[in-house]
C-alpha positions in Angstrom: 118.4 102.5 93.9 116.2 105.4 94.9 113.4 105.2 97.4 110.6 105.1 94.9 112.3 102.1 93.1 112.8 100.4 96.4 109.1 100.7 97.3 108.1 99.4 93.9 110.3 96.4 94.2 109.1 95.7 97.7 105.5 95.8 96.4 106.4 93.4 93.7 108.3 91.0 96.0 105.4 91.1 98.4 102.9 90.1 95.7 105.2 87.3 94.6 105.5 85.9 98.1 101.8 86.1 98.6 101.2 84.1 95.4 103.7 81.5 96.6 102.1 81.3 100.0 98.6 80.8 98.4 100.0 78.0 96.3 101.5 76.3 99.3 98.2 76.7 101.2 96.3 75.1 98.3 98.7 72.1 98.4 98.5 71.8 102.2 94.7 71.9 102.0 94.7 68.7 100.0 96.9 66.8 102.5 95.3 64.1 104.6 96.7 62.7 107.8 95.7 59.4 109.1 94.0 59.5 112.5 96.9 57.4 114.0 99.2 60.2 113.3 97.2 63.1 114.9 99.0 64.6 117.8 96.9 65.8 120.9 97.5 69.4 121.7 96.2 71.9 124.1 95.9 75.6 124.0 98.0 77.6 126.5 96.9 81.1 127.2 99.3 83.7 128.4 97.9 85.4 131.6 99.3 88.7 130.4 97.3 88.6 127.3 94.1 88.3 129.2 94.6 91.6 130.8 
């Protein structure tokens, strides 16, 4: 497979994956979780990221 063909295939594969991710996102956006099953969480910041 030459480089041009590989690039075209990569673009097609990327588009296909994006469509699948959007579909999964739409499905997950309709999911509800009972309040009893919500897990408490906290945000942990990395000191190095603050600069």
